[in-house]
Structure formats: C-alpha cells, structure tokens
C-alpha positions in Angstrom: 0.0 0.0 0.0 1.3 3.5 -0.9 2.2 5.6 2.1 0.3 8.9 2.6 2.6 11.8 1.4 3.2 14.5 4.1 5.1 17.7 3.4 6.5 19.8 6.3 7.0 23.5 5.6 8.3 26.4 7.6 11.5 25.3 9.3 15.2 26.2 8.6 15.9 22.5 7.9 17.2 19.1 9.1 19.2 17.9 10.9 17.7 20.2 13.6 20.1 22.9 14.8 18.1 26.0 15.1 14.9 26.1 17.2 11.7 24.5 18.5 10.0 23.8 15.1 13.2 22.1 13.9 13.3 19.9 16.9 9.6 19.1 16.5 10.3 18.1 12.9 13.3 16.0 13.9 11.2 13.9 16.3 8.2 13.6 14.0 10.4 12.3 11.2 12.2 9.9 13.6 8.9 8.4 14.8 6.6 8.7 11.8 8.7 8.1 8.6 7.9 4.4 8.6 4.2 5.2 8.5 4.2 8.2 6.1 6.2 9.3 3.1 7.5 12.6 4.6 9.2 15.5 2.8 10.8 18.4 4.7 11.5 21.8 3.1 14.9 23.2 4.0 16.9 26.4 3.3 19.9 25.8 1.1 21.3 29.1 2.5 21.5 27.3 5.9 22.2 23.8 4.6 24.6 24.3 1.6 25.6 20.6 1.9 22.1 19.7 0.7 21.9 16.1 2.0 19.0 14.2 0.4 17.5 12.2 3.3 17.4 12.4 7.0 15.5 10.2 9.5 13.9 8.3 6.6 12.4 11.6 5.2 13.2 13.4 1.9 14.8 16.8 2.1 13.9 19.5 -0.5 15.8 22.8 -0.7 14.6 26.3 -1.4 17.2 29.0 -2.1 16.0 31.6 0.5 16.7 32.2 4.2 14.1 30.7 6.4 14.0 33.7 8.8 13.4 37.4 8.6 11.8 38.9 5.5 12.9 36.1 3.3 10.8 33.6 5.3 7.8 34.9 3.4 8.8 33.8 -0.1 10.6 30.8 1.4 7.4 29.5 2.9 5.2 30.5 0.0 7.4 28.7 -2.6 7.6 25.6 -0.3 3.8 25.5 0.1 3.1 25.8 -3.6 5.7 23.2 -4.5 4.4 20.8 -1.9 0.8 21.2 -3.3 2.0 19.4 -6.4 2.3 16.0 -4.7 1.4 16.0 -1.0 -1.7 14.6 0.5 -1.2 16.7 3.7 0.8 19.9 4.3 2.0 20.6 7.9 2.8 24.3 7.9 4.8 25.4 10.9 4.3 29.2 11.5 2.2 31.7 9.7 4.5 33.9 7.6 3.7 32.1 4.4 0.0 31.6 5.0 -0.8 34.8 3.1 -1.0 32.4 0.1 -3.5 29.9 1.6 -6.7 31.4 0.0 -5.2 30.7 -3.4 -3.8 27.3 -2.3 -7.2 26.1 -1.0 -8.7 26.9 -4.4 -6.1 25.1 -6.4 -4.8 22.4 -4.1 -6.8 19.3 -2.8 -4.3 18.6 0.0 -5.3 18.7 3.6 -3.7 21.7 5.3 -2.6 21.7 9.0 -1.1 24.9 10.4 0.7 25.1 13.7 0.5 28.8 14.4 3.2 28.8 17.1 2.9 31.7 19.5 1.4 35.1 18.6 4.3 36.1 16.5 2.8 39.5 15.6 3.0 40.6 19.2 6.8 40.3 19.4 8.6 43.6 20.1 11.2 43.0 17.5 8.7 43.6 14.6 7.8 47.1 13.3 4.2 48.0 12.9 4.1 46.9 9.2 5.5 43.5 10.0 3.1 43.1 12.9 0.2 43.9 10.7 1.4 41.4 8.1 1.9 38.6 10.6 -1.5 39.3 12.2 -3.2 39.2 8.8 -1.3 35.9 7.9 -2.4 34.4 11.2 -6.0 35.3 10.4 -5.8 33.6 7.0 -4.0 30.6 8.5 -6.8 30.1 11.0 -9.6 30.5 8.5 -8.2 28.5 5.6 -6.5 25.6 7.3 -8.3 22.3 7.7 -6.8 21.9 11.2 -5.2 24.6 13.4 -2.7 23.4 16.0 -1.8 25.4 19.1 0.8 24.4 21.6 -0.6 26.1 24.7 -4.1 26.4 26.2 -3.7 30.2 26.4 -3.1 30.3 22.6 -6.0 27.8 22.1 -8.3 30.1 24.1 -7.1 33.1 22.0 -7.9 31.4 18.7 -11.3 30.4 19.9 -12.2 33.9 21.2 -10.5 35.9 18.3 -11.6 33.7 15.4 -14.3 31.4 16.7 -12.2 28.4 15.7 -11.5 25.4 17.9 -7.8 24.3 17.5 -6.1 21.1 18.4 -3.9 21.4 21.4 -0.5 19.7 20.9 2.4 20.9 23.1 6.1 20.1 22.6 8.3 17.3 23.7 11.1 17.6 26.2 12.6 14.1 26.8 15.5 14.7 24.4 17.1 16.8 27.1 19.1 14.5 29.4 20.8 14.9 32.7 24.6 15.0 32.3 27.3 14.9 35.0 29.9 17.6 35.0 32.7 16.9 32.6 35.9 17.7 34.5 37.7 18.5 31.3 35.4 21.5 30.8 36.0 23.1 34.2 38.8 25.3 32.9 36.5 26.7 30.2 33.4 26.9 32.5 34.8 27.4 36.0 31.3 28.4 37.3 30.4 24.6 37.2 32.2 24.3 40.5 29.8 26.7 42.2 26.1 27.4 42.6 24.8 29.2 39.6 21.5 30.3 38.0 21.2 29.5 34.3 19.2 30.5 31.2 19.3 29.6 27.5 17.4 31.6 24.9 17.5 33.9 21.9 18.6 37.3 23.1 15.5 39.3 22.3 13.5 41.9 24.4 10.5 39.7 24.9 12.7 37.2 26.6 13.4 39.8 29.3 17.2 39.3 29.4 17.6 42.9 30.5 15.3 42.2 33.5 17.3 39.1 34.5 20.6 40.8 34.1 19.5 43.9 36.1 18.4 41.7 39.0 21.6 39.5 38.9 23.9 42.5 38.7 22.7 43.6 42.2 23.4 40.2 43.7 27.2 40.0 43.7 27.3 36.7 45.6 25.1 35.1 42.9 26.5 33.6 39.7 24.4 33.9 36.6 25.1 32.1 33.3 23.2 32.9 30.1 23.7 31.1 26.8 22.4 33.0 23.7 23.0 34.7 20.4 24.5 37.9 21.9 25.8 39.2 18.6 22.7 38.8 16.5 21.0 42.1 17.4 21.7 45.6 18.7 19.8 44.6 21.9 22.1 41.7 22.5 25.3 43.5 21.7 24.3 46.4 24.0 23.6 44.1 27.0 26.8 42.1 26.4 28.8 45.4 26.5 27.0 46.5 29.6 27.4 43.3 31.7 30.5 41.5 30.3 32.8 42.9 32.9 30.9 41.5 35.9 32.9 38.6 37.4 29.8 36.8 38.5 27.9 37.1 35.2 28.9 34.8 32.3 27.4 35.6 28.9 28.1 32.6 26.6 27.6 32.3 22.8 25.2 29.7 21.5 26.0 26.0 22.3 24.7 23.6 19.6 26.2 20.5 21.2 23.2 19.1 23.0 25.3 17.1 25.5 27.4 20.1 26.5 24.3 22.3 26.9 22.5 19.6 29.0 25.6 19.3 31.2 25.6 23.0 32.0 21.9 23.4 32.6 21.5 20.0 34.4 23.8 21.2 37.2 22.5 24.7 37.8 21.1 25.8 41.1 18.0 27.4 39.5 16.7 27.8 36.0 15.5 31.3 34.9 13.0 31.6 32.1 12.3 35.1 30.9 10.0 34.5 27.9 6.9 36.7 27.7 5.8 35.8 24.2 5.0 32.5 22.4 3.2 29.5 23.7 4.8 26.4 25.2 8.5 27.4 25.0 10.9 24.5 24.2 13.6 25.7 26.5 11.1 25.8 29.4 9.8 22.2 28.9 13.3 20.9 28.5 14.3 22.5 31.8 11.2 20.9 33.3 12.2 17.5 31.9 15.6 17.9 33.6 13.8 18.3 36.9 15.2 21.8 37.5 13.7 24.4 39.9 12.3 27.1 37.7 11.7 30.8 38.2 9.8 32.0 35.2 8.4 35.3 34.0 4.8 35.5 35.0 3.2 35.3 31.6 0.1 33.3 31.2 1.8 30.9 28.8 4.5 30.1 31.3 2.0 29.5 34.1 -0.1 27.2 31.9 3.0 25.2 30.9 4.2 24.7 34.4 0.7 24.1 35.9 1.1 27.2 38.1 3.7 25.3 40.2 6.9 27.2 39.3 8.0 30.5 40.9 7.2 33.7 39.0 8.5 37.2 38.6 7.2 40.3 36.7 10.1 42.7 37.3 13.8 42.8 38.1 12.9 43.8 41.7 10.7 40.7 42.1 13.3 38.5 40.6 16.0 39.9 42.9 13.9 39.3 45.9 13.0 35.8 44.9 16.7 34.9 44.3 17.6 36.5 47.7 14.9 34.8 49.7 14.0 31.4 48.1 15.0 28.4 50.2 16.5 25.1 49.2 13.3 23.4 50.3 11.2 25.7 48.0 13.5 24.9 45.1 13.5 21.2 45.7 9.6 21.1 45.7 9.4 23.1 42.5 12.0 20.9 40.8 10.0 17.8 41.8 6.8 19.3 40.4 8.4 20.3 37.1 9.8 16.8 36.5 6.5 15.1 37.2 4.6 17.5 34.8 7.1 17.0 32.0 7.0 13.2 32.2 3.2 13.4 32.1 2.6 16.0 29.4 5.8 16.7 27.3 7.2 13.5 25.8 7.9 13.1 22.1 6.1 9.8 21.8 2.9 11.5 23.0 3.4 14.5 20.7 4.0 12.4 17.6 1.0 10.2 18.4 -1.1 13.4 18.6 -0.1 14.3 15.0 -1.0 10.8 13.6 -4.8 11.2 13.5 -4.3 14.7 11.9 -2.2 13.2 9.1 
C-alpha cells in the first residue's frame, strides 16, 4: 500500500540545529517516517551541503533564508511546491500563510497549520511586520483544515478571536538528558564548581534578558550564566557590552552541542525563564524534563505550561527578591513538580502520536 505523502513546511531545515520547530520536525520524522512518506523543506542558505535524506524523510531545498523577511517567499514557494504531490501539508508558523486562499482553491491537499505563538506581538517587529503577521495568522486560521496550538492560552485566544477550535498539541522535552559535570570543561566553564543560575534563549527583548541581568547585577554573591546569540542584534550587543565585565555574570555564545548544553543546565542551582511571548517554549519544557527548579516570567503561557507550580516574577525587583529569599526546600519542591509535569505531558512519543490522527 502506498504511504500517505506528508510535506512539512516552515523550518530552517534538518538535521535540527536552530529552534523549536526544527526539533519538533526532527522527532516527527524519527517516529513517523515508517508510517508516512515525509518530505521536509529546508533552506539551502543554511544547509549548503544539501543532503538528500534524514530520519527516513526526503529533504527538499529552497534558495532563500528561512528567517526574517525572506521567510515569506521561502514558505510560499515551499507551500506551492508541496501542493504538487502532498496529501497533507503541515505548515509550521504563519509567515507564508498569506497564500492559503489561493492554495485552497487550487490544491486538494489537507492543510494543517501550527500557528506557534502570537508572532505578531513580538517587540522585534515594526508596525508593518506586525500587521502582516496578524493578517497571515487570520488567513492561516480561516483557511486551514486543522489549526494546531501548543498552549491552552493560545488555544483560548484562537477560539475567542476567530471562533475556531484548535487542536492542542504541546512540545516534547525528553530529548534533554541529565549530564554529569565533565571535569575537562571546568577550565572553560569554572562556574560549574559553584552554585549558579542558568538560562538559555534567543537574546530578544520579549525574553526579558535585560530584566534578568539587572536583577543579577545587584546580587554580587550570585553567579548567573546565560547562553544565547548575543551578537545577533543591537539589543544583545548592548547588553553584552553593559554586563560583560561583571565577574559573576557569564554571557556565553550559542551552544549547539546538546550534551554540553545539557551538562551546563543539568547542574544549575536554579533555571531562569524570561520569555513573555510565544506559547509552550521549548527551553522551558526541556528544563522541566531535567527536573530543574524554575523561576519564570509571570506570563500566562509560562504559568499554563508549568501548571502554576513554578515560581514567577514580573520585574527585576521581584526576581532579585526571589533569588535572595528562596530556600533550598522551596526549590526542591518546584523541581520535583516540574519533573512530574514534564513526564506526564511533554514527551515526544505523546506529541508524535497526537499528530498521527491529523495526518
């Protein structure tokens, strides 16, 4: 029997090395390629080696960048090309969904859109980009056969804003593994020998890195480690310049070695999560899976993801007070809760099995 043909559109590419949608696609192809004939669209700008197959799936290349302004033609071309052969399109993100009214008229394929977070609300976009992304979101919701949301807060928003019931499918976290400290790395990362707070994220205003750094800079007995793309924006460069000379603050460039990243975050004293946009953030559920005590920005998305059982802050003053006053007992309780929630809700087998009936 011929396998059903699935096309996945909207990521940078495979093997995954960029963000949450890439990791989602990595695990979907690992688990579902034996059941479906999966094609994944990749950016040849980011993957010049252009390998043909990965995890049993076929990789197809488009000569545009998958992020920024170029993400719009990148996604549109991918969608139109996929319509020529696919039974089902899984579109990750909304930037190319401006083309869906035409696609629905010309293309018989089933269309599934995972709208991610509310991208148009992000501070990094100007008013024209925000208008475009909101309009694309509206078209995505109205012209998709199935809308996927990864957080109940987003699901409720889609229902109230558009009157559409979406399918709630979160994000897996069990690829993150606890790692013991590698003694060979102590010279490079001497903070591993001490108690330290840790965060990993893109260095963007809506991730509240400035709030975290302001709080930590006032606690000179407290070591803070943040891994992120400091040189990718004016915001990141400015923060790095402002805080790079603090002995107890370590600003580290991106780490793409999963084992090394897991080693650093596995052994932190507390995990700080500053995201205020999006839905179920991958870095948050990964920290939960590692059983880390979490202090998160008090956004509804974060409270929903953590079942309201983490600790929360809304300002640098609140974070400073939390870090000063929280006890080992408090942190141990939060860590236990986070691990239990992750094992119940955020596993890749469960996530992949949720996509099966949609395909």
